C-alpha positions in Angstrom: 22.5 -28.3 4.0 23.2 -25.2 6.1 20.7 -24.6 8.9 19.9 -20.9 9.2 18.5 -19.2 12.3 15.2 -17.3 12.0 17.1 -14.0 12.3 19.3 -14.9 9.4 16.3 -15.9 7.3 14.7 -12.6 8.0 17.9 -10.7 7.0 18.0 -12.7 3.8 14.4 -12.0 2.9 15.0 -8.3 3.4 18.2 -8.3 1.3 16.2 -10.0 -1.5 13.4 -7.5 -1.0 15.7 -4.6 -1.4 17.0 -6.2 -4.6 13.4 -6.7 -5.7 12.8 -3.0 -5.4 15.5 -2.2 -7.9 13.8 -4.4 -10.5 17.1 -6.3 -11.3 17.8 -10.0 -10.6 21.1 -11.8 -10.0 23.1 -13.3 -7.2 23.4 -11.3 -4.0 25.3 -11.9 -0.8 23.7 -11.2 2.5 25.9 -10.8 5.6 23.9 -12.3 8.5 24.5 -11.8 12.2 24.2 -15.6 13.0 25.2 -17.5 9.9 27.9 -15.4 8.1 27.5 -14.6 4.4 24.5 -16.3 2.7 24.2 -16.4 -1.1 20.7 -15.6 -2.4 19.7 -16.3 -6.0 17.1 -14.0 -7.6 15.5 -14.4 -11.0 12.8 -12.6 -12.9 10.4 -15.0 -14.5 7.6 -13.3 -16.4 5.9 -11.3 -13.7 7.6 -13.0 -10.8 10.7 -12.1 -8.8 11.7 -15.5 -7.6 14.4 -15.8 -4.9 15.8 -18.1 -2.3 19.0 -19.5 -0.8 19.7 -22.9 -2.3 21.5 -25.2 0.1 20.1 -23.5 3.2 17.2 -24.4 5.4 15.3 -23.1 8.4 13.9 -25.1 11.3 10.2 -26.0 11.1 10.0 -24.9 14.7 10.6 -21.3 13.5 7.8 -21.3 10.9 5.1 -19.6 13.1 7.6 -16.9 14.2 8.5 -16.3 10.5 4.8 -15.9 9.7 4.4 -13.4 12.5 7.4 -11.5 11.3 5.9 -11.4 7.8 2.8 -9.7 9.1 4.9 -6.7 10.3 7.4 -6.5 7.4 8.7 -5.0 5.1 6.9 -2.0 6.6 5.8 1.3 5.2 2.2 0.1 5.0 3.1 -3.2 3.4 3.2 -6.8 4.8 4.6 -9.9 3.3 2.2 -12.8 2.5 3.0 -16.2 3.8 2.2 -19.5 2.0 2.4 -22.2 4.5 3.4 -25.9 3.9 0.7 -28.1 2.4 0.5 -31.4 0.6 2.0 -29.9 -2.5 4.7 -28.1 -0.6 5.4 -30.2 2.5 9.0 -28.9 3.1 8.9 -25.2 2.1 7.1 -22.0 2.6 6.9 -18.9 0.4 7.2 -15.3 1.4 5.3 -13.1 -1.1 4.4 -9.6 -1.9 2.0 -8.5 -4.6 1.4 -5.1 -6.2 4.3 -3.2 -4.7 6.0 -3.2 -8.1 5.0 -4.8 -11.4 6.6 -8.0 -10.2 5.4 -10.5 -7.5 8.0 -11.0 -4.8 8.4 -14.8 -4.1 11.0 -16.0 -1.6 11.4 -19.8 -1.1 12.3 -21.0 2.4 13.0 -24.7 2.7 12.5 -26.4 6.1 14.2 -29.2 8.1 
């Protein structure tokens, strides 16, 4: 597994968000400042725009900082939701956005 910095994770979320706004899914590549190019998988499933970067993880120590970042982004009067870890999802968080388009944005971030 590749360990991504918080900054790289934020860049990947925004790259996926920009793809989400187009209403098209598929594989995208995000050039990051700290981790080089990261491949992001996006897939539309019913009313959900699911996305993530399989094989990549973020440190659990950065989880609270990611949550704070979500409260200020993507901007323009919108803020991402943050589903924290719990007993059903002990090793991942989800970054979400509802009602911006007809699809729910759902980015999976796995933690180490």
